[in-house]
Phi, psi and omega in degrees: 000132181291140177256125176265131173298153184309326182288344179266346181277155174300143183301325180296327178295315180294318179296321178292324175299313179298318179295322179296314179298314180299316182297315180300320178291321185286315182292338177295339180259006176296152173304147186307319183291345178248347183296316185286317183279292184288315181298314180296322179295317178295317180301310182298319182293315182291326176293318177299319180296317179298318179291320178298317180296318179296316179296320180298326181294343180258350184269150175284311179262099187262344194305311182299315181294323179292323177294321177298318178298321177296318177296317180295324178296321177294322176296320178295322178299316180296315179297323177295319178295322177296318179298324177293313181298327180276356180082015179279329176244136183222154171045245184296329178297316179297315179297316181299311181300314181297317179297314181296316181297317179295318180296314179296320178300317178296314180297317181296318177300318177295320180295319179296314179300318180297316181293321179292328174295319177296318180296318180296319179294321179293324180293329181288337182288000000 
């Protein structure tokens, strides 16, 4: 499998990789009663998102995968809000997660628009 250096990868792929690493480190410090339920769910979801973004960067028809990634990002946002309400994420952690999720959402929205524009141009041919 070809390896793209980070500067050659789509920015959203790199941001999701960073979010995955941060999430795995952070959920490891959740209180025991929330680590297994909420922490494991967040870990699995963010890892799936990082892999989906990486896979999308290699596919010709990315639109379906990008929409799935967008849905998963919204699910991650909800889980993060629950973690805040339960006191698992606090202060700067909450701010960091919210900033990253919003940034990834903007990038993902742009990527989807770009792909749908390509699909529309191909359909006209």
